[in-house]
Structure formats: structure tokens, C-alpha cells
N, C-alpha and C positions, 0 to 999 in steps of 0.2 A: 535509591529508595524513594518512595512517592508520599507526599503529603495527604491528609486526607480529603481537602478539597480538589485535589487533582485528578480523580477519578469518582466513578460510581461503579456500581455492579449492576448488570442487566442482561437484556437478548439483543441480538445484533441488529434487530428493527429499531431500535431504542438509540442507537449510535448515529451519530453526525456524521459526513464526510470529512477525512483525516483526524476520524479515530483511530488509535491502536486497541485492540482488543486483547487481553493477556488470559490466558488458560488458568483457570483455578485448580482443573484434575488433570491427570494422565490423558483423558478421553476427550479435552479441548484442545483447540488449537489458538496458534498466535494468527491474528487475523486484521488486516487496514481496509479501512471502509474508505470508499469512494462513490461514483456513480458514473452510470451509462445512459445517456441523453435523459438526463436529470433524474434516474430511478437510483436507489441508494444499492449499492454492490460490496459485498466482502469478497477479497482476495485474502486466501488462505496464504499464510507465509511458511508454516509448518506442517508436518505429519505427511501422510500417505498422498495428499492431494493438492501439496504446495504447489502455489503457481495457478491456481483454479478458481474462477470467481463464479457467485452467485446472487442473485437478486436478493435482497433484505425486506423488502416492505411487509411481506406477510411470515418473515421469518421468527419463529415463536421457541423453537426448538434449539437454536444456538445460543447459547449465553456466555459471559466472562467478566472480566474487569475491563470496564470501558473507560478508555482515557483519550479524551476530547482534544483538540487544537495541538496535534502532535505536528512535527514539521519533518520533511524529508532532505536530506543533504547527499548529495553526490562526491562519489570518489572521482575527481576529473581525471585520474590516470586511466580509468577504466571506461572514457570517452569511445564511442564506435559511431559510425553511420549506420542509420537503420536503414537508409534505402539500401545498403550494400547487405542487408541480414539482420533480421530480428529477434533479439533473443527472449524467448518466454521469461518472465520475471526482473525483465530488465526493466529501469526507468527512463521513460522519452520524453526529452522537452521539444517541444513544437509548437506553433503558433503560440495560442495563449495559455497552452495547458500544460501542466505535468502531469504525467500518465505513468500506469505500470502496465506493461505486456501479459497477457493473463489467458489463459485458456479458460474456454465454456466449460461450466460444470458438466464432468463428463463427456467430453467432446475433443473433437481433434482441430475444431475451429479455433481462433485467436482473436481477441479486441483490445483495445485500449479501455482500460478503466480509468477514469479522471479522477486525479488525487487534489490538485489545485486548478483553478482556470483565473480568469482576468489577468494573467500576469504579461509583462511588456511583449509585445510579438514578436515571432522570428520570423515573420516572412516566409519564405518557401523552404528555409531551413530547420533542419531537425539534429537534434544528439541524444543519443541512447547513454546508458550506464550500466555496466553491468555489476559492479560493485556501489550499495547506497546502504544508508541507515536511517532509522527513525530516533527522532531526538525530540526532549520536551525541556522548553526551559530555554535560557540564553547565559551567555557569559560563565562566570564561576558557577552558576545553577543549573547548567545544561548536562542534562543527563542521557547518553544513548541507551534507549530501551531495547533496541533489535536492530541487528545487522546482518545484510545479506551475506549467504554462504559465497564464498569462493568458488569462482568459477571452475569446473574442469578442466583440466588441460590435457 
């Protein structure tokens, strides 16, 4: 459950990076907000276009429950080397960033949508994670708001 002060309702363009957007209707989707080259971007986590992203600066037609300041937790047992294969929808930690690999809106090309930056540097090394979750709060008040689906085997 969410406390009233933990969310608002609005358009994607109003959401700050590291916000989770939950649907209010069956026609809306679960979305994670990040950025590409300092431009806000929405990564769809559910629905027909899951793991696709689009820029949100002018997006007035997409709405939902905006939950800011969420955190990403990764399942360390799902770790892989992104240089040997990079899965769409995976979380990647490299350099000073935490990103999600997503496809451009209705395209075959993919990009890294930054979710967090200014992290301690990893040098030339990267780690990808196929399983991860979005959480709010810490300790006893921590809640899992969304979990990545299990990879297909």
C-alpha cells in the first residue's frame, strides 16, 4: 500500500527520473522514467510494447499514478556480462550509471536509458542483470512495487 504523500497523479511529462508510473485503467501501462542525454524517457514495463522507450518532454497523452524516488534492486544471481550479449529489459551497471536496455519506440535499435547516475565508477567493467525489481522505502517499510518477469528459458 502507498501513503498519500508517496504518490501523485499526472502525465508522464510531469514525472522525474527514477519515478515509477502505475496504471489506473486497463489501457494504461506500468512505466519507469529515466533519461537519455538529459531528456526524460519512459520505459514501458508492461503491455504489448514492454521494454520500449520514448521521450516524454511533450507527452500529454500518457497518464498514471506517479511514484517518485523509487529504487532499483538487482538479483545478483541473474548477473551476466553485457559484452557477451545484452538483453532487452535488463538492468546494466557500468561507468557511473545504472541503466535499462530498451528498444526505441517502434524500432529495432536499442539504447541504454539511464535510471541513476553519479554512482561510484566501475572503470571499464559492466554487469547486466536479467532479474530486478522496483522498490520504495527501506527496512521494514520497504515495498516491492514491480518485479521483472522471469527470463524465458
